[in-house]
N, C-alpha and C positions, 0 to 999 in steps of 0.2 A: 611241489614248488618250494615248500619250506625247507626240504632237505637239501636243496641246492645252495641255500644261503644260511644254513643252520648256525654257522659261527661268525656271521657278519652282523654286528650290532647296528649298522647303518641301513639295513634293509628291512622293509616291511612288505609282506606279501599277503594278498587275499585272492584266492582262486588263481586267476591268471594275471592279476595286476601286481606289478612290482613297483615299489617306491624306494628310491635311494635317498636317504636323508643326508644333507650336506653339512657334516661337522668338520671343523678344522679349516684349512686353507682351500682355495680353489684347486690347487695342484693335488692335494690329498684327496679331494672329492673325485678328481679325474682318475686317480689310481683306483678308488673304490668302484666307480662306474665301469672301468676297464675290467676289473676282476669279476663283476657281475656278468658282463657280456661274455667273458671267457667261459664262465661256468655254464651259461646258457648254451653256448656253442658246443661245449664238450658234452652236454646232455642231448644234443641234437635238436635243440629248440630254436625257434626263430623269434625275432622281434618285429612287430608291425610298426615300421617307422612313422606311418601316418597317424598312429595313435600315441606316439611318444611325445612327451614334453620334456625338454632338456633345460636345466639350469634356470629354473623359475624361483622367484622369491616367495611365491604363494601358489599352492595347488589345492584343487578341490579333490577330495579323496573320500569315498564312502560316506558322502553327505556332510563332510566337514571341510572347513578351510584351514589349511595347515601353513603356518608361517614360522619364521624363526622366533616370533614373539609368543607363539603358542597355538592352541587348537580351539576353534570355535565352530558352532554349527552353522551350516549354510542358512542364510536368512529365509530363502524360499522354502526350506524344509520345515521351519518352525513357524512360518507366518500364519498358517491355519490355527495353530495352537494359540498364538498371541491374539489373533482376531477373535477367535471363539470365546476366549476367557476374558476379553477386555471388559472393563467395568461398563455397565449399561447394556451389554448383550443379554439376550433372553436367558442364556444358560447361567450367566453370572447372577442375574437378578433372581432367578428361581432358587439357586443355591443360597443366595444371601437371604431371601425371604424364609427359606426352610430353616437356616441356621438361626435367624432372628426369632422365629417362632419357637424353635426348640429351646433356645436359651431363655426366652421370656417365661416359658412354662416351667423351667427348672427352678426359678426363684420363687 
């Protein structure tokens, strides 16, 4: 898949997922999307229209939310980490007690 789009800076691929990043004007993005679709067609590949998302301002991709403002992790993907290490949780308390004991013995 990467070889189909090797010289296109606006394309990111992972296995069979393709993401066309919209840089420039909307018309320029249409030209880029058209080029991607032409290359797929020339390679004998098909696009599943039901799985496509067209012209969104934010997309979820590989566990991240990507917008024109940047990339951040999906909240549901990191919620377990945030909850598990929250102050007052058993894990946090045990680590805190261990560190407190280790530090007090060092003095």
